[in-house]
C-alpha positions in Angstrom: 13.0 -5.5 -48.3 12.2 -6.2 -44.6 13.3 -9.7 -43.5 10.4 -11.2 -41.5 11.3 -13.4 -38.6 9.7 -16.7 -37.7 8.0 -15.5 -34.5 5.6 -12.6 -34.0 7.3 -9.2 -33.9 6.6 -7.1 -30.8 7.0 -3.5 -29.9 6.9 -2.6 -26.1 5.5 0.8 -25.1 6.7 1.7 -21.6 6.4 4.7 -19.3 9.6 6.1 -17.8 7.9 7.8 -14.9 7.7 11.6 -14.0 11.3 12.4 -13.9 13.2 10.8 -11.0 15.1 8.0 -12.7 14.3 5.7 -9.7 10.6 6.0 -10.4 10.7 3.9 -13.6 9.1 0.5 -13.0 11.3 -2.5 -12.5 9.7 -4.1 -15.6 10.4 -1.1 -17.8 14.0 -0.7 -16.5 14.7 -4.4 -17.2 13.4 -4.0 -20.7 15.4 -0.8 -21.3 18.6 -2.7 -20.4 17.9 -5.4 -23.0 16.3 -3.4 -25.8 18.1 -3.4 -29.2 16.2 -0.3 -30.5 14.8 2.4 -28.3 12.7 5.4 -29.4 12.4 7.8 -26.5 10.7 11.0 -25.7 13.8 13.2 -25.5 12.0 16.5 -24.6 10.7 15.1 -21.4 12.7 12.0 -20.5 15.4 12.1 -17.8 18.5 11.4 -19.8 20.0 9.5 -16.9 17.6 6.7 -17.8 19.4 6.1 -21.1 22.5 5.1 -19.1 20.6 1.9 -18.4 20.5 1.0 -22.1 23.1 -1.4 -23.4 26.1 0.1 -25.3 25.2 -1.2 -28.7 21.5 -0.2 -28.6 20.2 2.1 -31.3 18.7 5.2 -29.7 16.3 7.6 -31.4 15.0 10.9 -30.0 11.3 11.1 -30.9 11.2 14.8 -30.3 13.4 15.3 -33.4 11.4 13.0 -35.9 7.8 12.9 -37.1 5.1 10.2 -36.7 5.9 8.4 -39.9 9.6 8.1 -39.2 8.9 6.8 -35.7 6.6 4.2 -37.1 9.2 3.1 -39.7 11.9 2.7 -37.0 9.6 0.6 -34.8 8.3 -1.5 -37.7 11.6 -2.2 -39.3 13.4 -3.1 -36.1 10.7 -5.4 -34.8 10.4 -7.2 -38.2 14.2 -7.6 -38.1 13.9 -9.6 -34.9 15.1 -6.9 -32.5 13.8 -6.2 -29.0 12.1 -2.8 -29.6 11.0 -0.3 -27.0 9.0 2.9 -27.4 9.9 4.8 -24.2 7.4 7.5 -23.2 7.6 10.0 -20.4 5.3 9.4 -17.4 2.7 6.8 -18.3 2.2 6.1 -22.0 -1.6 5.9 -21.8 -2.1 9.6 -20.7 -1.5 12.2 -23.4 1.0 9.8 -24.9 -0.2 9.7 -28.5 0.1 5.9 -28.3 -3.1 4.9 -30.0 -2.1 6.1 -33.4 1.2 4.3 -33.1 -0.3 1.0 -31.9 -3.1 1.0 -34.5 -0.7 1.3 -37.4 1.8 -1.3 -36.0 -1.0 -3.8 -35.4 -2.4 -3.3 -38.9 1.0 -4.5 -40.1 0.8 -7.6 -37.9 3.1 -6.3 -35.1 2.0 -7.1 -31.5 2.1 -4.1 -29.1 2.5 -4.5 -25.4 2.0 -1.7 -22.8 4.0 -1.3 -19.6 2.4 1.4 -17.4 4.4 4.1 -15.7 4.1 6.7 -12.9 2.3 9.7 -14.4 3.5 13.2 -13.5 0.2 13.9 -11.6 1.1 11.2 -9.1 4.6 12.5 -8.9 3.3 16.0 -8.2 0.8 14.8 -5.6 3.7 12.9 -3.9 5.8 16.0 -3.8 2.9 17.9 -2.2 2.2 15.1 0.3 -1.3 15.3 -1.0 -4.1 12.8 -1.2 -6.0 13.5 -4.4 -9.2 11.7 -3.3 -9.7 12.9 0.3 -12.8 11.7 2.2 -15.1 14.7 3.1 -13.7 16.7 0.2 -13.9 14.7 -3.0 -13.7 11.2 -4.4 -13.2 12.2 -8.0 -10.2 13.3 -10.1 -10.7 15.1 -13.4 -7.7 15.0 -15.7 -7.9 17.4 -18.6 -6.1 20.0 -20.6 -6.8 23.5 -21.9 -7.6 24.0 -25.5 -5.1 25.5 -27.9 -3.9 23.7 -31.0 -5.4 20.4 -29.8 -9.2 20.8 -29.7 -11.2 19.8 -26.7 -14.9 18.7 -27.1 -17.5 21.3 -26.2 -18.9 19.0 -23.5 -15.5 19.1 -21.8 -15.2 22.8 -21.4 -13.3 23.7 -18.3 -16.3 25.6 -16.8 -18.5 22.6 -17.2 -16.0 20.2 -15.6 -15.4 22.7 -12.8 -19.1 22.5 -11.9 -18.3 19.2 -10.1 -16.0 20.9 -7.6 -13.7 17.8 -7.6 -10.0 17.6 -7.8 -8.9 18.9 -11.2 -5.5 18.3 -12.8 -4.3 20.1 -16.0 -1.7 18.6 -18.2 0.1 20.6 -20.9 -1.7 23.8 -20.0 0.3 25.9 -17.5 1.1 28.5 -20.2 -2.7 29.2 -20.2 -3.1 29.3 -16.5 -4.7 32.8 -16.4 -7.4 31.7 -18.8 -7.9 28.4 -17.0 -8.6 30.2 -13.7 -11.1 32.4 -15.4 -13.0 29.4 -16.8 -12.8 27.5 -13.5 -14.5 30.4 -11.7 -17.2 30.4 -14.3 -18.2 26.9 -13.2 -19.8 28.5 -10.1 -18.4 26.1 -7.5 -14.7 27.0 -7.2 -14.0 30.5 -5.7 -11.0 32.7 -5.4 -10.2 31.0 -2.1 -10.1 27.5 -3.7 -6.6 26.1 -3.1 -4.4 25.4 -6.1 -0.8 24.3 -6.9 1.6 24.2 -9.7 4.4 21.7 -9.8 7.1 22.3 -12.3 9.2 19.2 -13.3 7.7 17.0 -10.6 10.2 14.7 -8.9 13.2 16.1 -10.9 16.1 17.6 -9.0 15.1 21.1 -10.1 11.4 20.7 -9.2 9.5 23.9 -8.2 6.3 23.9 -6.2 4.0 26.9 -6.1 0.9 26.9 -3.9 -1.8 29.4 -3.5 -5.4 29.8 -4.5 -7.3 30.8 -7.6 -6.9 34.5 -6.7 -3.1 34.4 -6.9 -1.8 31.1 -8.4 -1.6 32.6 -12.0 0.3 35.6 -10.8 2.7 33.5 -8.8 3.3 31.1 -11.7 3.9 33.9 -14.2 6.4 35.6 -11.8 8.2 32.3 -11.5 8.3 32.2 -15.4 6.9 28.7 -15.5 5.3 28.2 -19.0 5.7 24.4 -19.6 6.5 21.0 -18.1 4.2 21.6 -15.1 1.0 20.2 -13.5 -1.7 22.6 -12.4 -3.8 21.1 -9.6 -7.0 22.7 -8.3 -9.3 21.7 -5.4 -9.7 21.6 -1.7 -7.4 18.6 -1.4 -4.4 20.9 -2.1 -4.9 22.6 1.3 -7.9 21.1 3.1 -9.5 22.9 6.0 -10.8 19.5 7.2 -11.5 16.0 6.1 -13.0 12.7 7.2 -11.1 9.7 8.4 -11.2 6.6 6.2 -14.0 4.2 7.3 -11.8 1.2 6.3 -9.5 1.7 9.3 -12.1 2.9 11.9 -12.0 0.6 14.9 -15.8 0.3 14.9 -15.9 -0.6 11.2 -16.1 -4.3 10.0 -15.3 -5.5 6.6 -14.3 -8.7 4.8 -10.8 -8.8 6.3 -11.3 -7.5 9.8 -14.0 -7.4 12.5 -14.6 -4.2 14.4 -12.4 -4.0 17.5 -14.9 -1.6 19.2 -18.3 -3.3 19.5 -21.4 -1.1 19.6 -23.0 -0.6 23.0 -26.3 -2.4 23.5 -28.8 -0.7 25.8 -30.0 -3.1 28.6 
């Protein structure tokens, strides 16, 4: 029988960042150092982060156990009065399978609190020194994945999303890159010359960056034998031929915090 504690049991869901152990948030790192029970994403988490855990913490690799077992560990530890942490790779709210965990825990009267993390897309963009929303190119980012075992709604077919011509980022899909390229071109906006990049293990020590365009990115990626743990990014922002400067910092642009330093000329 589970011994319930007087105060409300809590499970903390936190993101560990994209790979570089210094890219975990201060809040998540502090929690990691105090947690009694930690369930972590062993297949994607940098193991160096676990060195921050206290010596007597109970550690469970989520890649080796199923959904029900993970739930039981989180439930039992939180009801026993422990400080419990579910440590996800990247950010727990993007392809983190957190909703199914939170709903079940909350149904049993356990409070769940989310701590955001740096997602791998931002880590990849940083490695590329790239601005994902570049004035004059696009102000939109579409984050998606290719369909395989996990279904994708018909309205979110790659060819339909590609018709916007915005920045597109594909998670969990690099093994299907050839098919993705085909569907991107079907959208009628991207061309073979559209810039593209693949970033393998973004921000890790063994990070690999491949750049090209839709004509050659699949071939380059396959030659590098990259089939998992990589972001595929498509759009003119990868290698822009031109862009507009931000209006916010224009000397002739006024806003709520600054008046224009260059006043418009008035004809006499």
